[in-house]
C-alpha positions as CSV (number, residue, x, y, z in Angstrom):
1,M,110.5,0.2,184.3
2,K,106.9,0.5,185.6
3,K,105.6,1.5,182.2
4,E,107.4,-1.4,180.5
5,S,106.0,-3.9,183.0
6,K,102.5,-2.5,182.5
7,L,102.8,-2.8,178.7
8,A,104.0,-6.4,179.1
9,R,101.0,-7.3,181.3
10,K,98.6,-5.8,178.9
11,I,100.0,-7.7,175.9
12,K,100.0,-11.0,177.8
13,R,96.4,-10.4,178.9
14,F,95.3,-9.7,175.3
15,L,97.0,-12.8,173.9
16,K,95.5,-15.0,176.7
17,R,92.0,-13.6,176.0
18,L,92.4,-14.5,172.3
19,G,93.5,-18.0,173.1
20,Y,96.9,-17.9,171.3
21,P,99.5,-20.5,172.1
22,R,102.6,-19.7,174.3
23,W,105.0,-20.2,171.5
24,L,105.2,-18.8,168.0
25,H,106.0,-22.2,166.5
26,H,106.2,-25.9,167.6
27,F,109.5,-26.9,165.9
28,G,113.0,-26.8,167.3
29,P,114.2,-25.3,170.6
30,K,112.0,-22.6,172.1
31,T,113.7,-19.7,173.8
32,Y,111.2,-16.8,173.5
33,R,107.5,-16.9,173.8
34,L,105.0,-15.3,171.4
35,S,104.3,-12.6,174.0
36,D,108.0,-11.7,174.1
37,H,108.0,-11.1,170.3
38,V,104.7,-9.1,170.4
39,I,105.9,-6.9,173.4
40,A,109.2,-6.1,171.6
41,L,107.5,-5.2,168.3
42,V,105.0,-2.9,170.0
43,A,107.8,-1.3,172.1
44,I,109.7,-0.7,168.8
45,A,106.6,1.2,167.5
46,I,106.2,3.2,170.7
47,F,109.8,4.3,171.0
48,R,110.6,4.5,167.3
49,L,113.6,2.2,167.5
50,S,115.4,0.1,165.0
51,L,115.6,-3.7,165.6
52,R,119.2,-3.5,166.8
53,R,118.6,-0.6,169.1
54,A,115.5,-2.3,170.5
55,E,117.5,-5.4,171.4
56,H,120.2,-3.3,173.0
57,L,118.0,-0.8,174.9
58,L,115.3,-3.2,176.2
59,G,118.0,-5.6,177.2
60,M,119.6,-2.9,179.3
61,F,116.3,-2.6,181.3
62,G,116.3,-6.3,182.0
63,M,113.5,-7.3,179.6
64,K,113.6,-10.7,177.9
65,I,114.0,-9.6,174.3
66,P,114.7,-11.7,171.2
67,T,117.6,-10.9,169.0
68,Y,117.2,-8.4,166.2
69,S,117.3,-11.1,163.6
70,A,114.6,-13.1,165.4
71,L,112.4,-10.0,165.6
72,C,112.9,-9.4,161.9
73,K,111.7,-12.9,161.1
74,S,108.8,-12.9,163.6
75,R,107.6,-9.5,162.2
76,K,107.0,-11.3,158.9
77,R,105.8,-14.6,160.3
78,I,103.2,-13.4,162.8
79,P,99.8,-13.6,160.9
80,A,97.9,-10.4,160.2
81,L,94.9,-12.0,162.0
82,L,96.7,-11.8,165.3
83,W,97.4,-8.1,164.9
84,Q,93.8,-7.5,163.8
85,R,92.3,-9.3,166.8
86,V,94.7,-7.5,169.3
87,M,93.8,-4.1,167.8
88,A,90.1,-5.0,168.0
89,L,90.5,-5.6,171.8
90,T,92.2,-2.2,172.2
91,A,89.6,-0.4,170.1
92,G,86.5,-1.5,172.0
93,A,83.6,-3.9,171.4
94,T,81.0,-1.9,169.5
95,H,81.3,1.3,167.5
96,T,78.3,3.7,167.0
97,C,79.9,6.3,164.7
98,V,83.0,5.6,162.6
99,A,84.9,7.5,160.0
100,I,86.8,6.1,157.0
101,D,89.8,7.6,155.2
102,S,93.2,6.8,153.8
103,T,96.7,8.2,154.1
104,G,100.1,7.7,152.7
105,I,103.1,6.2,154.5
106,S,106.4,7.2,153.0
107,R,109.0,4.5,152.1
108,T,111.8,7.0,152.8
109,N,112.8,9.6,155.3
110,P,112.5,12.5,154.5
111,S,109.1,12.1,152.7
112,H,108.4,12.7,149.0
113,H,106.5,15.9,149.9
114,F,109.4,17.4,151.9
115,V,111.9,16.7,149.1
116,K,109.6,18.2,146.6
117,R,109.2,21.4,148.6
118,M,112.9,21.7,149.1
119,D,113.3,22.0,145.2
120,R,115.6,19.0,145.0
121,V,115.7,16.3,142.4
122,K,112.1,15.0,142.1
123,P,112.1,11.5,143.6
124,V,110.0,8.6,142.4
125,K,106.6,8.8,143.9
126,S,106.1,5.6,145.8
127,Y,104.4,5.2,149.1
128,I,102.3,2.8,151.2
129,K,98.5,3.3,151.1
130,Q,96.9,2.8,154.5
131,S,93.1,2.9,154.8
132,S,91.6,3.2,158.3
133,L,88.3,2.8,160.1
134,F,88.3,5.2,163.1
135,D,85.9,5.4,166.0
136,V,85.2,9.1,166.4
137,K,83.8,8.7,169.9
138,R,86.7,6.7,171.4
139,R,89.3,8.2,169.1
140,T,90.7,4.7,168.4
141,F,91.6,2.8,165.2
142,V,89.1,0.0,164.6
143,A,90.5,-1.6,161.4
144,L,93.3,-1.1,158.9
145,R,94.1,-2.0,155.3
146,V,97.7,-1.6,154.2
147,R,98.6,-1.8,150.5
148,S,102.1,-1.7,148.9
149,R,100.9,0.7,146.2
150,P,98.2,3.3,145.8
151,R,94.6,2.3,144.9
152,H,91.3,4.1,144.9
153,D,89.9,4.7,148.4
154,S,86.7,2.8,147.8
155,K,88.5,-0.4,147.1
156,D,89.0,-1.0,150.9
157,V,85.5,-0.4,152.2
158,N,84.4,-4.0,152.1
159,Y,87.5,-5.2,153.8
160,L,87.3,-2.6,156.6
161,L,83.5,-3.0,157.3
162,N,83.9,-6.8,157.5
163,R,86.2,-6.4,160.4
164,A,84.2,-4.0,162.5
165,E,80.8,-3.9,164.2
166,V,79.5,-0.5,163.1
167,Q,76.1,0.4,164.7
168,T,74.7,3.6,163.3
169,T,76.8,6.0,161.2
170,L,79.7,5.9,158.7
171,L,81.4,9.1,157.8
172,G,83.4,9.6,154.6
173,D,84.5,12.1,152.1
174,T,83.5,12.4,148.4
175,A,85.8,9.5,147.4
176,Y,83.4,7.1,149.1
177,D,80.2,8.4,147.4
178,A,79.4,5.3,145.5
179,E,76.0,3.6,145.0
180,W,77.2,0.2,146.2
181,I,78.6,1.6,149.4
182,H,75.3,3.3,150.2
183,E,73.5,0.1,149.4
184,R,75.7,-2.1,151.6
185,C,75.4,0.3,154.5
186,F,71.6,0.7,154.1
187,K,71.1,-3.1,154.2
188,R,73.2,-3.3,157.4
189,G,71.2,-0.4,159.0
190,I,74.1,2.1,158.8
191,Q,73.4,5.7,158.0
192,T,76.1,7.1,155.6
193,Q,77.2,10.7,156.2
194,I,79.2,10.9,153.0
195,K,79.7,14.2,151.2
196,P,78.0,13.9,147.8
197,R,79.8,14.5,144.6
198,K,78.8,17.5,142.5
199,N,75.9,16.9,140.0
200,V,75.5,13.3,141.0
201,R,71.9,12.5,142.0
202,R,71.3,9.0,140.5
203,G,71.0,5.9,142.6
204,F,68.2,4.4,144.6
205,Y,70.1,3.9,147.8
206,R,72.1,7.1,147.5
207,R,68.8,9.1,147.5
208,K,67.5,7.1,150.5
209,Q,70.7,7.9,152.5
210,M,70.8,11.5,151.4
211,K,67.4,12.1,153.0
212,H,69.1,12.0,156.4
213,Y,72.4,13.6,155.4
214,S,73.5,16.2,157.9
215,E,76.3,18.6,157.1
216,Q,76.9,19.2,160.8
217,E,77.3,15.5,161.6
218,Y,79.5,15.0,158.5
219,H,82.1,17.5,159.9
220,Q,82.9,15.0,162.6
221,R,84.8,13.2,159.9
222,S,87.7,15.6,160.5
223,L,88.4,13.7,163.7
224,I,90.0,10.9,161.6
225,E,92.3,13.4,160.1
226,S,93.4,14.4,163.7
227,G,93.8,10.7,164.6
228,Q,96.0,10.0,161.6
229,G,98.0,13.2,162.3
230,A,98.6,12.0,165.9
231,Y,99.5,8.5,164.6
232,K,102.2,10.0,162.4
233,R,103.6,12.5,164.8
234,K,104.0,10.0,167.7
235,Y,105.1,7.0,165.7
236,G,106.4,8.3,162.4
237,G,105.0,8.9,159.0
238,Y,107.5,6.6,157.2
239,T,108.5,3.0,157.2
240,L,112.0,1.5,156.5
241,A,110.6,-2.1,156.2
242,K,110.8,-3.6,152.7
243,K,108.4,-6.6,152.7
244,I,104.6,-5.9,152.8
245,T,104.2,-8.3,155.7
246,A,106.7,-6.4,157.8
247,I,105.1,-3.1,156.8
248,R,101.7,-4.3,157.7
249,A,102.9,-5.6,161.1
250,E,104.6,-2.2,161.8
251,A,101.3,-0.4,160.9
252,Y,99.3,-2.6,163.3
253,C,101.8,-2.2,166.1
254,R,101.5,1.6,165.8
255,A,97.7,1.5,165.8
256,I,97.7,-0.8,168.8
257,A,100.1,1.5,170.7
258,H,97.9,4.5,169.8
259,N,94.8,2.7,171.2
260,M,96.5,1.5,174.3
261,K,97.7,5.0,175.1
262,L,94.2,6.3,175.0
263,R,92.9,3.4,177.2
264,S,95.6,3.7,179.8
């Protein structure tokens, strides 16, 4: 019970700092506060519960928990900006060195890769694409971009960099070796440590950034692989949600839980 009360206090403190209202809406009767919904959804991510089991289990411990149908609706209605701002508080204020990478979240359990290795009927390859910005010093997730279908990794760079205060270094693999990424980072004073593509030397800003490329510093990028592995092992590498709004909320809740565990 001590851990649950500590989690509730943290969530309420975050929402108060961000200036969010007490209620999720201002129509009709109000039974549960916004903090009750957020606490329940983060607890679902931590304990890997379904909506019905979360209502039953957390209610047994005396927590004020909305019904499973109310949680299902609030997971879709809570704006992504709220999740982004709460995750930013848990990740820290400034970030000197960050890594960028993407991973796939399976729509089914077991995953596509497991079924393929078991030599069963080959399933339709469909998964959620999740791109992450990861602080390699604090080991926390700084920003997320969740897509309902696969896209090229470089498509999410602008979105992620606009939601983080990167100070000095951006680490990335070969998929992010694009001239426009080097240009944007150079103009913001960020040194890119991106592994160059073979036989690609053209580009004014690429050549400028490659003057300070360090193979030793680039290998810190593997820390984001470790972070994504820990994210999946602790909270699951699949999602059973159907709507992209619910999938996005679930991904943010898992990242918030990961960051809070490191800060506790």
